[in-house]
C-alpha positions as CSV (number, residue, x, y, z in Angstrom):
1,M,11.0,-6.1,4.6
2,K,7.7,-7.4,4.7
3,T,5.6,-7.6,1.5
4,V,2.0,-7.8,1.6
5,Q,-0.9,-7.4,-1.1
6,I,-3.8,-4.7,-1.1
7,R,-6.5,-3.4,-3.0
8,L,-7.2,0.2,-3.6
9,S,-10.3,0.0,-6.1
10,L,-12.0,3.4,-4.6
11,V,-10.8,7.0,-5.0
12,E,-11.8,7.0,-1.3
13,N,-9.6,4.2,-0.3
14,V,-6.4,5.7,-2.3
15,N,-6.7,8.6,0.0
16,K,-7.4,6.7,3.0
17,F,-4.5,4.2,2.9
18,V,-2.0,7.6,1.9
19,N,-3.2,9.4,5.2
20,I,-2.5,6.1,7.2
21,V,0.9,5.2,5.6
22,G,2.3,8.7,5.6
23,K,2.1,8.4,9.3
24,Y,4.8,5.8,9.5
25,P,8.4,6.8,9.5
26,F,9.5,4.0,7.3
27,D,10.1,3.9,3.4
28,M,7.2,2.0,1.3
29,D,6.4,0.9,-2.4
30,L,4.0,-0.3,-4.1
31,R,4.3,-2.6,-6.8
32,A,2.1,-3.5,-9.8
33,G,3.7,-5.6,-12.5
34,R,7.4,-3.8,-13.5
35,H,5.7,-0.2,-11.9
36,V,7.4,1.0,-8.6
37,V,5.7,4.0,-7.1
38,D,5.7,5.5,-3.6
39,A,3.5,4.4,-1.3
40,K,3.3,7.5,-0.1
41,S,2.4,9.5,-2.8
42,I,-1.3,10.1,-4.4
43,L,0.1,10.7,-7.9
44,G,2.2,7.7,-8.3
45,I,-0.9,5.2,-6.9
46,F,-3.1,6.6,-9.3
47,S,-0.7,5.7,-12.3
48,L,-0.9,2.1,-11.3
49,D,-3.5,-0.5,-12.8
50,L,-5.9,-0.3,-9.5
51,S,-8.1,-2.9,-10.7
52,R,-5.5,-5.4,-9.4
53,P,-4.2,-6.5,-6.3
54,I,-0.8,-4.4,-5.3
55,S,2.1,-5.2,-3.7
56,L,2.8,-3.2,-0.8
57,E,6.5,-3.2,0.1
58,I,7.4,-2.2,3.6
59,Y,10.8,-1.5,4.6
60,S,11.1,-2.4,8.1
61,E,10.3,-5.5,10.4
62,D,8.6,-3.5,12.9
63,C,5.2,-2.8,11.4
64,E,2.6,-4.5,12.8
65,E,1.0,-1.6,13.8
66,L,0.5,-0.2,10.1
67,L,-1.1,-3.7,9.3
68,K,-3.5,-3.4,11.8
69,E,-4.4,0.2,10.3
70,I,-4.5,-1.2,6.8
71,Q,-6.5,-4.4,7.3
72,P,-9.2,-3.0,5.3
73,F,-7.2,-3.0,2.3
74,L,-5.4,-6.3,2.5
75,V,-6.3,-9.0,0.0
76,Q,-6.6,-12.3,2.2
77,Q,-3.9,-15.1,1.1
78,D,-5.2,-18.4,1.1
């Protein structure tokens, strides 16, 4: 499993993000505090607080291609 921080501040970003992650066969969850939703669910994502970074949990070790595609949404870690 791999966990990264993302930011989805605009409605257009949510749509683009869901289109990207929907292409991959492995499971992914978004975690904001104690709330967890399927990363491929637009309605689930909109139930989260999008004003803050969200944890994306990817249930695969072979996710380098996905990480390249979602690069615009990644929060840079110091």
